[in-house]
All heavy atoms as an XYZ file, in Angstrom:
928
protein
N       0.830     -1.194     -0.035
C       0.019     -0.003      0.038
C       0.870      1.233     -0.019
O       1.797      1.352      0.792
C      -0.914     -0.015      1.270
C      -1.954      1.018      1.204
S      -2.893      1.163      2.754
C      -3.890     -0.300      2.721
N       0.623      2.191     -0.923
C       1.459      3.358     -0.973
C       0.914      4.442     -0.038
O      -0.255      4.612      0.103
C       1.528      3.897     -2.366
O       0.373      4.537     -2.698
N       1.904      5.127      0.567
C       1.499      6.183      1.520
C       1.286      7.450      0.767
O       2.047      7.806     -0.193
C       2.606      6.338      2.516
C       2.262      7.169      3.721
C       3.374      7.166      4.745
O       3.822      6.060      5.154
O       3.780      8.246      5.103
N       0.270      8.301      1.154
C       0.041      9.562      0.511
C       1.178     10.540      0.821
O       1.603     10.552      2.004
C      -1.262     10.164      1.055
C      -2.339     10.314      0.028
C      -3.550     11.007      0.600
O      -3.404     12.107      1.124
O      -4.623     10.436      0.488
N       1.659     11.208     -0.164
C       2.721     12.231      0.073
C       2.123     13.449      0.649
O       1.070     13.870      0.239
C       3.487     12.497     -1.215
C       4.350     11.333     -1.696
C       5.216     11.779     -2.859
N       6.087     12.850     -2.490
C       6.707     13.644     -3.341
N       6.574     13.417     -4.630
N       7.490     14.604     -2.970
N       2.841     14.072      1.541
C       2.409     15.367      2.119
C       3.561     16.308      2.101
O       4.767     15.911      2.103
C       1.933     15.163      3.593
C       0.659     14.286      3.708
C       0.254     14.197      5.147
O       0.894     14.680      6.096
N      -0.871     13.561      5.374
N       3.271     17.565      2.211
C       4.287     18.594      2.306
C       3.746     19.658      3.268
O       2.558     20.026      3.173
C       4.688     19.210      0.967
C       5.863     20.125      1.133
C       3.527     19.916      0.323
C       6.498     20.518     -0.156
N       4.568     20.116      4.141
C       4.204     21.167      5.083
C       4.900     22.449      4.703
O       6.081     22.500      4.459
C       4.659     20.759      6.484
C       4.320     21.767      7.563
C       4.845     21.220      8.916
C       4.490     22.177     10.060
N       4.931     21.603     11.347
N       4.136     23.530      4.617
C       4.655     24.855      4.285
C       4.782     25.643      5.563
O       3.883     25.747      6.322
C       3.770     25.623      3.290
C       3.739     25.065      1.949
C       2.749     24.121      1.584
C       4.722     25.374      1.016
C       2.743     23.614      0.320
C       4.652     24.803     -0.237
C       3.672     23.920     -0.635
N       5.943     26.214      5.781
C       6.200     27.093      6.982
C       6.296     28.517      6.504
O       7.035     28.763      5.522
C       7.429     26.680      7.694
C       7.765     27.537      8.877
C       8.560     26.809      9.911
C       8.974     27.633     11.063
N       7.876     28.175     11.853
N       5.549     29.393      7.070
C       5.557     30.787      6.681
C       6.485     31.562      7.607
O       6.354     31.576      8.806
C       4.171     31.406      6.755
C       3.215     30.750      5.801
C       2.444     29.614      6.145
C       3.054     31.258      4.496
C       1.585     29.023      5.228
C       2.176     30.632      3.606
C       1.471     29.537      3.996
O       0.650     28.962      3.066
N       7.481     32.192      6.983
C       8.452     33.026      7.673
C       8.247     34.460      7.287
O       8.299     34.784      6.100
C       9.900     32.574      7.334
C      10.937     33.416      8.091
C      10.062     31.060      7.701
N       8.061     35.329      8.297
C       7.832     36.741      7.977
C       9.099     37.532      8.205
O       9.822     37.314      9.160
C       6.720     37.297      8.920
C       5.381     36.743      8.659
C       4.961     35.501      9.142
C       4.472     37.429      7.834
C       3.681     34.967      8.912
C       3.230     36.933      7.606
C       2.816     35.689      8.130
N       9.342     38.446      7.293
C      10.506     39.405      7.441
C      10.291     40.230      8.678
O       9.101     40.499      9.075
C      10.621     40.270      6.222
N      11.380     40.648      9.329
C      11.251     41.471     10.500
C      10.452     42.745     10.255
O       9.781     43.263     11.116
C      12.628     41.851     11.010
C      13.266     40.781     11.855
C      14.555     41.248     12.450
O      14.650     42.424     12.920
O      15.497     40.437     12.548
N      10.577     43.322      9.017
C       9.923     44.561      8.741
C       8.534     44.336      8.015
O       7.951     45.252      7.425
C      10.763     45.474      7.855
C      11.124     44.806      6.482
O      10.870     43.602      6.319
O      11.680     45.540      5.647
N       7.978     43.112      8.134
C       6.675     42.793      7.565
C       5.667     43.732      8.179
O       5.571     43.851      9.395
C       6.303     41.316      7.834
C       4.869     41.030      7.419
C       4.545     40.849      6.077
C       3.849     40.898      8.351
C       3.224     40.546      5.723
C       2.577     40.602      7.946
C       2.295     40.475      6.661
O       0.976     40.179      6.267
N       4.880     44.362      7.331
C       3.947     45.375      7.792
C       2.839     45.482      6.743
O       2.942     46.223      5.804
C       4.583     46.734      8.004
C       3.624     47.739      8.549
O       2.668     47.396      9.221
N       3.857     49.002      8.227
N       1.723     44.717      6.913
C       0.660     44.826      5.908
C       0.100     46.244      5.867
O      -0.031     46.924      6.895
C      -0.413     43.805      6.380
C      -0.047     43.509      7.783
C       1.387     43.875      8.006
N      -0.236     46.688      4.667
C      -0.763     48.037      4.483
C      -2.080     47.962      3.719
O      -2.310     47.118      2.898
C       0.265     48.958      3.764
C       1.504     49.169      4.542
C       0.641     48.379      2.423
N      -2.915     48.965      3.983
C      -4.176     49.063      3.272
C      -3.930     49.673      1.925
O      -3.163     50.637      1.782
C      -5.157     49.944      4.082
C      -6.436     50.114      3.363
C      -7.460     49.172      3.431
C      -6.736     51.318      2.697
C      -8.671     49.335      2.772
C      -7.947     51.561      2.044
C      -8.888     50.512      2.054
O     -10.092     50.705      1.443
N      -4.603     49.173      0.915
C      -4.536     49.845     -0.388
C      -5.927     49.833     -1.010
O      -6.772     48.939     -0.721
C      -3.514     49.152     -1.343
S      -4.052     47.662     -2.140
N      -6.172     50.807     -1.815
C      -7.511     50.840     -2.504
C      -7.385     51.081     -4.019
O      -8.333     51.470     -4.677
C      -8.425     51.881     -1.844
C      -7.876     53.279     -1.843
O      -6.880     53.544     -2.553
N      -8.469     54.142     -1.088
N      -6.144     50.752     -4.514
C      -5.948     50.877     -5.935
C      -4.594     50.351     -6.355
O      -3.746     50.059     -5.521
N      -4.469     50.203     -7.685
C      -3.186     49.732     -8.234
C      -2.955     50.329     -9.621
O      -3.895     50.726    -10.286
C      -3.196     48.170     -8.328
N      -1.700     50.467     -9.942
C      -1.339     50.994    -11.234
C      -0.194     50.188    -11.737
O       0.766     49.877    -10.982
C      -0.948     52.460    -11.154
C      -0.614     53.100    -12.460
C      -1.642     53.616    -13.220
C       0.673     53.138    -12.882
C      -1.329     54.233    -14.467
C       0.952     53.685    -14.157
C      -0.056     54.243    -14.908
N      -0.196     49.805    -12.966
C       0.921     49.052    -13.499
C       0.643     48.615    -14.920
O      -0.129     49.225    -15.644
N       1.227     47.464    -15.285
C       1.053     46.925    -16.645
C       2.080     45.868    -16.952
O       2.612     45.228    -16.017
N       2.337     45.617    -18.178
C       3.288     44.601    -18.612
C       4.656     45.214    -18.838
O       4.786     46.242    -19.499
C       2.795     43.972    -19.939
C       1.376     43.497    -19.817
C       3.737     42.772    -20.298
C       1.043     42.471    -18.769
N       5.624     44.616    -18.199
C       7.014     45.173    -18.281
C       7.628     44.755    -19.652
O       7.136     43.924    -20.415
C       7.890     44.667    -17.144
O       8.246     43.279    -17.363
N       8.812     45.336    -19.925
C       9.513     44.943    -21.147
C      10.041     43.535    -21.129
O      10.345     42.990    -22.172
C      10.721     45.897    -21.357
O      11.530     45.822    -20.230
C      10.239     47.359    -21.604
N      10.000     42.933    -19.956
C      10.436     41.467    -19.815
C       9.225     40.572    -19.845
O       9.325     39.367    -19.622
C      11.171     41.300    -18.482
C      12.463     42.058    -18.452
N      13.581     41.618    -19.126
C      12.825     43.224    -17.809
C      14.579     42.512    -18.871
N      14.122     43.501    -18.122
N       8.004     41.091    -20.096
C       6.835     40.292    -20.204
C       6.286     39.850    -18.853
O       5.551     38.882    -18.762
N       6.535     40.624    -17.826
C       6.037     40.353    -16.494
C       4.996     41.403    -16.147
O       4.996     42.490    -16.693
C       7.193     40.341    -15.476
C       8.212     39.263    -15.768
C       9.449     39.423    -14.973
O      10.014     40.559    -14.883
O       9.934     38.424    -14.395
N       4.106     41.050    -15.227
C       3.086     41.965    -14.785
C       3.620     42.723    -13.566
O       4.089     42.139    -12.615
C       1.793     41.210    -14.412
C       1.246     40.488    -15.725
C       0.737     42.134    -13.782
C       0.069     39.574    -15.440
N       3.512     44.074    -13.678
C       3.967     44.929    -12.622
C       2.747     45.633    -12.014
O       1.980     46.187    -12.770
C       4.950     46.040    -13.104
C       5.384     46.962    -12.016
C       6.146     45.390    -13.757
N       2.557     45.524    -10.681
C       1.436     46.172    -10.035
C       2.006     47.002     -8.855
O       2.711     46.449     -8.010
C       0.426     45.193     -9.544
N       1.732     48.275     -8.840
C       2.119     49.173     -7.771
C       0.827     49.527     -7.009
O      -0.102     50.048     -7.571
C       2.793     50.432     -8.328
C       4.091     50.105     -9.018
O       5.025     49.675     -8.386
N       4.126     50.267    -10.342
N       0.817     49.233     -5.736
C      -0.353     49.435     -4.904
C      -0.328     50.801     -4.170
O       0.699     51.213     -3.670
C      -0.483     48.319     -3.886
C      -0.653     46.963     -4.524
C       0.433     46.093     -4.565
C      -1.823     46.572     -5.050
C       0.317     44.843     -5.181
C      -1.946     45.338     -5.671
C      -0.859     44.467     -5.742
N      -1.467     51.446     -4.208
C      -1.530     52.763     -3.568
C      -2.759     52.948     -2.717
O      -3.764     52.205     -2.862
C      -1.450     53.887     -4.673
C      -2.580     53.841     -5.664
C      -3.889     54.314     -5.362
C      -2.396     53.397     -6.917
C      -4.903     54.383     -6.282
C      -3.391     53.338     -7.902
C      -4.644     53.848     -7.572
N      -2.655     53.932     -1.824
C      -3.823     54.376     -1.064
C      -4.156     55.762     -1.618
O      -3.349     56.645     -1.600
C      -3.437     54.496      0.434
C      -4.431     55.237      1.290
C      -5.782     54.510      1.350
C      -3.878     55.459      2.670
N      -5.394     55.887     -2.143
C      -5.832     57.169     -2.642
C      -6.549     57.911     -1.567
O      -7.414     57.349     -0.889
C      -6.739     56.921     -3.858
C      -7.132     58.160     -4.591
C      -7.887     57.864     -5.837
O      -7.267     57.545     -6.870
O      -9.138     57.947     -5.800
N      -6.123     59.161     -1.374
C      -6.754     59.985     -0.317
C      -6.695     61.462     -0.695
O      -5.959     61.848     -1.572
C      -6.043     59.728      0.981
C      -4.572     60.121      0.993
C      -3.941     60.121      2.374
N      -2.536     60.446      2.411
C      -2.038     61.642      2.321
N      -2.846     62.704      2.214
N      -0.772     61.871      2.316
N      -7.414     62.270      0.038
C      -7.329     63.688     -0.082
C      -6.021     64.149      0.506
O      -5.521     63.577      1.454
C      -8.497     64.354      0.615
C      -9.892     63.965      0.037
S     -10.022     64.229     -1.757
C      -9.909     66.035     -1.847
N      -5.453     65.247     -0.020
C      -4.205     65.711      0.517
C      -4.334     66.410      1.838
O      -5.426     66.906      2.236
C      -3.711     66.713     -0.566
C      -4.986     67.162     -1.192
C      -5.884     66.010     -1.150
N      -3.289     66.431      2.590
C      -3.250     67.172      3.862
C      -2.360     68.415      3.569
O      -1.315     68.328      2.957
C      -2.577     66.307      4.961
C      -3.430     65.044      5.203
C      -2.368     67.077      6.231
C      -2.778     64.063      6.109
N      -2.832     69.575      3.994
C      -2.049     70.790      3.695
C      -0.690     70.822      4.428
O      -0.513     70.192      5.464
C      -2.957     71.874      4.236
C      -3.840     71.288      5.275
C      -4.028     69.830      4.808
N       0.228     71.523      3.797
C       1.537     71.736      4.431
C       1.346     72.619      5.697
O       1.951     72.400      6.747
C       2.522     72.417      3.529
C       2.869     71.531      2.322
O       2.947     70.318      2.465
N       3.147     72.137      1.194
N       0.434     73.611      5.546
C       0.084     74.466      6.672
C      -1.233     75.100      6.456
O      -1.715     75.241      5.301
C       1.216     75.514      6.875
O       1.207     76.413      5.772
N      -1.862     75.544      7.505
C      -3.108     76.303      7.493
C      -2.992     77.447      8.489
O      -2.378     77.307      9.503
C      -4.313     75.435      7.914
C      -4.658     74.348      6.921
S      -6.051     73.341      7.463
C      -7.401     74.520      7.395
N      -3.570     78.576      8.130
C      -3.560     79.733      9.021
C      -5.033     80.064      9.333
O      -5.864     80.193      8.444
C      -2.909     80.947      8.392
O      -1.596     80.620      7.966
C      -2.846     82.142      9.311
N      -5.289     80.128     10.651
C      -6.653     80.420     11.131
C      -6.654     81.764     11.871
O      -5.678     82.166     12.466
C      -7.195     79.323     12.063
C      -7.490     78.034     11.325
O      -6.619     77.436     10.766
N      -8.759     77.695     11.386
N      -7.835     82.373     11.927
C      -8.057     83.492     12.833
C      -8.174     83.002     14.250
O      -8.484     81.811     14.452
C      -9.379     84.250     12.410
C      -9.365     84.982     11.068
C     -10.740     85.459     10.764
C      -8.327     86.103     11.095
N      -7.849     83.846     15.174
C      -8.083     83.505     16.582
C      -9.188     84.481     17.111
O      -9.059     85.713     16.980
C      -6.792     83.678     17.424
C      -7.036     83.381     18.879
C      -5.679     82.770     16.874
N     -10.241     83.970     17.574
C     -11.374     84.700     18.109
C     -10.935     85.474     19.375
O      -9.993     85.065     20.066
C     -12.574     83.867     18.376
C     -13.122     83.258     17.106
O     -13.164     83.850     16.059
N     -13.530     81.954     17.196
N     -11.666     86.576     19.687
C     -11.345     87.332     20.950
C     -11.338     86.486     22.221
O     -10.557     86.757     23.109
C     -12.459     88.379     21.032
C     -12.916     88.540     19.567
C     -12.770     87.180     18.953
N     -12.156     85.406     22.206
C     -12.165     84.544     23.433
C     -11.025     83.496     23.445
O     -10.942     82.669     24.296
C     -13.521     83.889     23.577
C     -13.826     82.889     22.481
O     -12.994     82.738     21.528
O     -14.911     82.230     22.530
N     -10.181     83.535     22.372
C      -9.042     82.643     22.290
C      -9.373     81.401     21.518
O      -8.417     80.544     21.259
N     -10.604     81.135     21.163
C     -10.924     79.949     20.363
C     -10.507     80.096     18.925
O     -10.238     81.215     18.425
C     -12.465     79.685     20.473
O     -13.190     80.715     19.857
N     -10.472     79.032     18.193
C     -10.026     79.039     16.831
C     -11.127     79.545     15.902
O     -12.313     79.128     15.970
C      -9.684     77.590     16.436
C      -8.763     77.368     15.248
C      -7.469     78.167     15.379
C      -8.512     75.901     15.021
N     -10.808     80.476     15.028
C     -11.719     81.018     14.107
C     -11.561     80.388     12.708
O     -10.996     79.320     12.575
N     -12.038     81.053     11.717
C     -12.096     80.579     10.369
C     -10.703     80.512      9.761
O      -9.724     81.105     10.173
N     -10.626     79.738      8.667
C      -9.362     79.564      7.886
C      -9.070     80.783      7.125
O      -9.940     81.327      6.374
C      -9.419     78.299      6.965
C      -8.177     78.189      6.140
C      -9.698     77.033      7.839
N      -7.853     81.293      7.216
C      -7.421     82.492      6.433
C      -6.737     82.050      5.199
O      -6.932     82.587      4.108
C      -6.496     83.362      7.333
C      -5.941     84.554      6.508
C      -7.192     83.812      8.557
N      -5.797     81.060      5.308
C      -5.106     80.602      4.097
C      -4.673     79.146      4.299
O      -4.562     78.641      5.411
C      -3.864     81.437      3.858
O      -2.912     81.302      4.917
N      -4.468     78.484      3.168
C      -4.007     77.092      3.113
C      -2.832     76.978      2.149
O      -2.873     77.627      1.093
C      -5.177     76.160      2.634
C      -4.702     74.710      2.519
C      -6.363     76.270      3.543
N      -1.837     76.255      2.584
C      -0.662     76.037      1.681
C      -0.545     74.552      1.385
O      -0.470     73.754      2.301
C       0.608     76.504      2.398
C       1.855     76.159      1.561
O       1.838     76.369      0.338
O       2.830     75.760      2.176
N      -0.626     74.150      0.121
C      -0.712     74.985     -1.087
C      -2.174     75.364     -1.315
O      -3.118     74.719     -0.836
C      -0.235     74.059     -2.196
C      -0.546     72.663     -1.714
C      -0.389     72.759     -0.220
N      -2.331     76.435     -2.070
C      -3.695     76.907     -2.366
C      -4.509     76.024     -3.274
O      -5.719     76.085     -3.270
C      -3.540     78.366     -2.993
C      -3.065     79.430     -2.076
C      -2.948     80.763     -2.731
O      -3.410     80.919     -3.926
O      -2.432     81.708     -2.132
N      -3.816     75.209     -4.007
C      -4.474     74.281     -4.950
C      -4.858     72.914     -4.346
O      -5.023     71.951     -5.024
C      -3.606     74.015     -6.188
O      -2.321     73.472     -5.751
C      -3.323     75.325     -6.915
N      -4.916     72.897     -3.044
C      -5.165     71.679     -2.320
C      -6.434     70.922     -2.795
O      -6.423     69.691     -2.976
C      -5.276     71.924     -0.810
C      -5.030     70.819      0.128
C      -3.630     70.232     -0.018
C      -5.252     71.248      1.552
N      -7.464     71.630     -3.118
C      -8.748     71.030     -3.519
C      -8.686     70.488     -4.966
O      -9.641     69.852     -5.417
C      -9.938     71.981     -3.331
C      -9.732     73.270     -4.131
O      -8.618     73.597     -4.576
O     -10.746     73.982     -4.313
N      -7.586     70.720     -5.662
C      -7.463     70.255     -7.041
C      -6.553     69.013     -7.112
O      -6.142     68.621     -8.197
C      -6.834     71.362     -7.964
C      -7.677     72.630     -7.977
C      -6.945     73.743     -8.658
O      -5.875     73.500     -9.295
O      -7.476     74.900     -8.684
N      -6.181     68.459     -5.980
C      -5.254     67.380     -5.888
C      -5.783     66.186     -5.168
O      -6.460     66.349     -4.147
C      -3.955     67.890     -5.195
O      -3.446     69.008     -5.855
C      -2.884     66.805     -5.178
N      -5.471     64.992     -5.669
C      -5.743     63.762     -4.942
C      -4.407     63.022     -4.814
O      -3.609     62.985     -5.776
C      -6.791     62.893     -5.689
C      -8.135     63.580     -5.713
C      -6.880     61.523     -5.030
C      -9.204     62.852     -6.502
N      -4.098     62.556     -3.639
C      -2.856     61.877     -3.383
C      -3.006     60.379     -3.600
O      -4.005     59.723     -3.182
C      -2.409     62.074     -1.931
C      -2.235     63.525     -1.597
C      -1.111     61.283     -1.577
C      -1.165     64.274     -2.379
N      -2.082     59.767     -4.298
C      -1.970     58.332     -4.452
C      -0.625     57.930     -3.854
O       0.417     58.084     -4.489
C      -2.069     57.909     -5.958
C      -3.492     57.997     -6.471
C      -3.580     57.448     -7.861
N      -4.985     57.300     -8.197
C      -5.407     56.920     -9.418
N      -4.507     56.681    -10.353
N      -6.712     56.835     -9.655
N      -0.700     57.479     -2.628
C       0.475     57.122     -1.879
C       0.834     55.693     -2.254
O       0.179     54.740     -1.884
C       0.290     57.255     -0.366
C       1.528     56.974      0.380
N       1.709     55.717      0.977
C       2.637     57.699      0.646
C       2.882     55.776      1.576
N       3.452     56.973      1.433
N       1.925     55.510     -3.037
C       2.383     54.188     -3.443
C       3.246     53.583     -2.360
O       4.306     54.118     -2.032
C       3.121     54.240     -4.758
C       3.576     52.825     -5.213
C       2.282     54.919     -5.832
N       2.739     52.487     -1.755
C       3.460     51.913     -0.632
C       4.310     50.697     -1.003
O       5.342     50.417     -0.370
C       2.501     51.546      0.513
O       1.530     50.642      0.001
N       3.868     49.978     -1.994
C       4.616     48.779     -2.402
C       4.162     48.371     -3.783
O       3.184     48.852     -4.311
C       4.410     47.618     -1.367
O       5.300     46.546     -1.605
C       2.955     47.139     -1.439
N       4.950     47.422     -4.356
C       4.577     46.907     -5.681
C       5.026     45.473     -5.786
O       5.827     44.989     -4.958
N       4.550     44.827     -6.800
C       4.923     43.441     -7.066
C       5.224     43.228     -8.577
O       4.709     44.011     -9.370
C       3.865     42.422     -6.597
C       2.510     42.676     -7.312
C       3.711     42.428     -5.092
C       1.456     41.652     -6.973
N       6.066     42.252     -8.860
C       6.325     41.874    -10.231
C       6.033     40.377    -10.325
O       6.593     39.583     -9.510
C       7.823     42.185    -10.638
C       8.043     41.731    -12.087
C       8.123     43.706    -10.449
N       5.211     39.994    -11.268
C       4.741     38.591    -11.373
C       4.986     38.045    -12.751
O       4.741     38.750    -13.752
C       3.213     38.474    -11.098
C       2.721     38.928     -9.741
C       1.262     39.110     -9.780
C       3.141     37.938     -8.662
N       5.395     36.785    -12.828
C       5.366     36.138    -14.157
C       3.946     35.608    -14.401
O       3.095     35.712    -13.532
C       6.367     34.972    -14.207
C       6.052     33.857    -13.229
O       4.878     33.603    -12.877
N       7.087     33.191    -12.775
N       3.695     35.224    -15.628
C       2.313     34.837    -16.024
C       1.763     33.774    -15.140
O       0.560     33.823    -14.675
C       2.294     34.446    -17.502
C       0.961     34.143    -18.001
C       0.952     33.719    -19.502
O       2.011     33.722    -20.108
O      -0.151     33.429    -20.000
N       2.563     32.731    -14.865
C       2.045     31.602    -14.082
C       1.665     32.030    -12.648
O       0.562     31.676    -12.178
C       3.122     30.507    -14.022
C       2.682     29.279    -13.233
C       3.815     28.286    -13.205
O       4.791     28.327    -13.972
O       3.725     27.388    -12.328
N       2.473     32.839    -12.046
C       2.191     33.280    -10.697
C       0.937     34.237    -10.695
O       0.123     34.152     -9.778
C       3.377     34.026    -10.093
O       4.454     33.160     -9.918
N       0.851     35.091    -11.697
C      -0.273     36.011    -11.846
C      -1.583     35.199    -11.938
O      -2.556     35.545    -11.313
C      -0.131     36.920    -13.002
N      -1.550     34.102    -12.718
C      -2.793     33.304    -12.882
C      -3.142     32.643    -11.594
O      -4.347     32.520    -11.248
C      -2.633     32.315    -13.976
C      -2.635     32.876    -15.397
C      -2.408     31.836    -16.481
C      -2.495     32.412    -17.873
N      -2.249     31.397    -18.890
N      -2.155     32.152    -10.867
C      -2.404     31.467     -9.541
C      -3.004     32.499     -8.560
O      -3.969     32.180     -7.866
C      -1.123     30.863     -9.004
N      -2.453     33.695     -8.500
C      -2.994     34.691     -7.592
C      -4.391     35.192     -8.004
O      -5.233     35.423     -7.211
C      -2.025     35.879     -7.469
C      -0.727     35.372     -6.736
C      -2.617     37.070     -6.752
C       0.414     36.344     -6.680
N      -4.585     35.302     -9.347
C      -5.900     35.655     -9.887
C      -6.943     34.624     -9.447
O      -8.058     35.013     -9.003
C      -5.756     35.684    -11.395
C      -7.056     35.928    -12.169
C      -7.570     37.203    -12.221
C      -7.754     34.876    -12.792
C      -8.757     37.490    -12.937
C      -8.905     35.163    -13.505
C      -9.409     36.425    -13.613
O     -10.574     36.685    -14.238
N      -6.599     33.344     -9.556
C      -7.565     32.264     -9.115
C      -7.826     32.351     -7.615
O      -8.931     32.247     -7.149
C      -7.028     30.913     -9.478
N      -6.750     32.527     -6.822
C      -6.887     32.639     -5.401
C      -7.745     33.837     -5.006
O      -8.629     33.726     -4.145
C      -5.483     32.750     -4.771
C      -5.505     32.862     -3.260
C      -5.616     31.818     -2.359
C      -5.446     34.109     -2.522
N      -5.607     32.323     -1.093
C      -5.531     33.689     -1.141
C      -5.354     35.448     -2.817
C      -5.485     34.642     -0.085
C      -5.360     36.357     -1.765
C      -5.440     35.962     -0.455
N      -7.505     35.029     -5.628
C      -8.355     36.160     -5.358
C      -9.814     35.902     -5.712
O     -10.726     36.316     -4.996
C      -7.847     37.384     -6.114
C      -6.666     38.122     -5.521
C      -6.138     39.174     -6.486
C      -7.014     38.812     -4.206
N     -10.037     35.247     -6.841
C     -11.437     34.936     -7.233
C     -12.106     34.074     -6.139
O     -13.270     34.297     -5.854
N     -11.337     33.086     -5.642
C     -11.914     32.234     -4.545
C     -12.234     33.066     -3.329
O     -13.222     32.827     -2.642
C     -10.908     31.106     -4.217
C     -10.836     30.073     -5.326
O     -11.764     29.899     -6.130
N      -9.711     29.389     -5.426
N     -11.357     33.983     -2.946
C     -11.551     34.821     -1.768
C     -12.757     35.711     -1.953
O     -13.583     35.913     -1.028
C     -10.344     35.680     -1.446
C      -9.064     34.889     -1.194
C      -9.241     33.786     -0.187
O      -9.697     34.031      0.953
N      -8.930     32.574     -0.543
N     -12.908     36.269     -3.170
C     -14.086     37.083     -3.415
C     -15.408     36.290     -3.365
O     -16.386     36.738     -2.790
C     -13.973     37.802     -4.840
C     -12.815     38.796     -4.822
C     -15.224     38.431     -5.298
C     -12.338     39.289     -6.174
N     -15.362     35.081     -3.933
C     -16.528     34.214     -3.822
C     -16.884     33.892     -2.364
O     -18.031     33.926     -2.003
C     -16.286     32.890     -4.601
C     -17.499     32.006     -4.696
C     -18.626     32.632     -5.435
O     -18.474     33.086     -6.568
N     -19.788     32.735     -4.844
N     -15.868     33.615     -1.571
C     -16.146     33.345     -0.158
C     -16.764     34.543      0.574
O     -17.679     34.450      1.352
C     -14.870     32.910      0.537
C     -14.974     32.649      2.019
C     -15.862     31.534      2.423
O     -16.100     30.603      1.580
O     -16.389     31.505      3.538
N     -16.207     35.740      0.231
C     -16.753     36.944      0.829
C     -18.188     37.192      0.429
O     -19.053     37.512      1.276
C     -15.886     38.160      0.399
C     -16.255     39.539      0.962
C     -16.186     39.552      2.464
C     -15.349     40.576      0.357
N     -18.494     36.976     -0.870
C     -19.882     37.127     -1.335
C     -20.814     36.091     -0.640
O     -21.931     36.441     -0.298
C     -19.909     36.984     -2.822
C     -19.293     38.205     -3.539
C     -19.136     38.022     -5.040
O     -19.299     36.873     -5.565
O     -18.863     39.049     -5.696
N     -20.353     34.900     -0.512
C     -21.119     33.860      0.196
C     -21.442     34.254      1.636
O     -22.563     34.085      2.120
C     -20.408     32.522      0.201
C     -20.346     31.888     -1.199
O     -21.069     32.291     -2.084
N     -19.424     30.943     -1.370
N     -20.452     34.770      2.332
C     -20.632     35.187      3.735
C     -21.618     36.379      3.762
O     -22.469     36.419      4.662
C     -19.345     35.602      4.345
C     -18.433     34.443      4.648
C     -17.142     34.871      5.272
N     -16.226     33.724      5.428
C     -15.148     33.782      6.141
N     -14.742     34.907      6.726
N     -14.362     32.713      6.242
N     -21.503     37.312      2.827
C     -22.466     38.397      2.801
C     -23.889     37.943      2.563
O     -24.827     38.428      3.196
C     -22.111     39.445      1.745
C     -20.897     40.268      2.082
C     -20.552     41.267      0.972
C     -19.392     42.171      1.315
N     -19.103     43.111      0.184
N     -24.022     36.965      1.703
C     -25.357     36.410      1.404
C     -25.957     35.739      2.652
O     -27.103     35.913      2.955
C     -25.296     35.356      0.279
O     -24.927     35.980     -0.948
N     -25.121     34.954      3.341
C     -25.570     34.324      4.590
C     -25.939     35.377      5.632
O     -26.951     35.213      6.312
C     -24.498     33.427      5.141
C     -24.205     32.123      4.380
C     -23.011     31.401      4.955
C     -25.434     31.218      4.361
N     -25.172     36.413      5.746
C     -25.487     37.509      6.676
C     -26.809     38.164      6.345
O     -27.647     38.434      7.265
C     -24.361     38.535      6.729
C     -24.577     39.635      7.730
C     -24.515     39.165      9.169
O     -23.815     38.229      9.467
N     -25.314     39.762     10.045
N     -27.083     38.349      5.059
C     -28.318     38.961      4.661
C     -29.513     38.050      5.017
O     -30.536     38.518      5.484
C     -28.306     39.200      3.151
O     -27.197     40.047      2.835
C     -29.603     39.840      2.693
N     -29.347     36.730      4.819
C     -30.394     35.784      5.157
C     -30.663     35.842      6.649
O     -31.845     35.851      7.038
C     -30.005     34.350      4.667
C     -30.954     33.311      5.302
C     -29.964     34.267      3.192
N     -29.630     35.846      7.503
C     -29.761     35.867      8.917
C     -30.459     37.141      9.318
O     -31.364     37.138     10.191
C     -28.359     35.723      9.636
C     -28.479     36.050     11.087
C     -27.808     34.344      9.391
N     -30.072     38.285      8.744
C     -30.713     39.573      9.101
C     -32.135     39.616      8.679
O     -32.981     40.171      9.419
C     -29.930     40.727      8.511
C     -28.611     40.939      9.145
C     -27.737     41.991      8.361
O     -28.165     42.480      7.303
O     -26.635     42.264      8.862
N     -32.499     39.033      7.516
C     -33.855     39.019      7.040
C     -34.743     38.149      7.933
O     -35.868     38.547      8.262
C     -33.893     38.482      5.590
O     -33.044     39.281      4.794
C     -35.337     38.486      5.051
N     -34.237     37.010      8.420
C     -35.042     36.138      9.293
C     -35.250     36.790     10.636
O     -36.226     36.478     11.317
C     -34.266     34.818      9.487
C     -34.381     33.923      8.296
C     -33.713     32.576      8.525
C     -33.850     31.668      7.322
N     -33.263     30.340      7.562
N     -34.332     37.639     11.077
C     -34.453     38.305     12.365
C     -35.456     39.446     12.413
O     -35.835     39.931     13.440
N     -35.976     39.823     11.249
C     -36.915     40.978     11.211
C     -38.298     40.608     11.635
O     -38.799     39.532     11.601
C     -36.970     41.575      9.775
C     -35.658     42.212      9.359
C     -35.729     42.758      7.968
O     -36.674     42.522      7.199
O     -34.727     43.422      7.601
């Protein structure tokens, strides 16, 4: 009788491992035929400085100026990390992400059913 083969994977984290939130990606196909994805967090900018009036009672008054003045015309995309994938790895991650999305949708559906029954 042949014994089933098994393999155990051990996950080792780098000392500086630090998962980060992202809500977008930018990239494409490199000149080497690999997929490049740079992950970013898109957010409104924070001013370098703001100047406010001070009311007679010492409380903070209205904004007098903002540096830079074009703050409302800008959106920040803070790129925190990126990955480079060959086609085979990209397909494997694509399949894995699809499975995770399906699981998330299934859980949401179950939650909706539970909430509906509770009404």
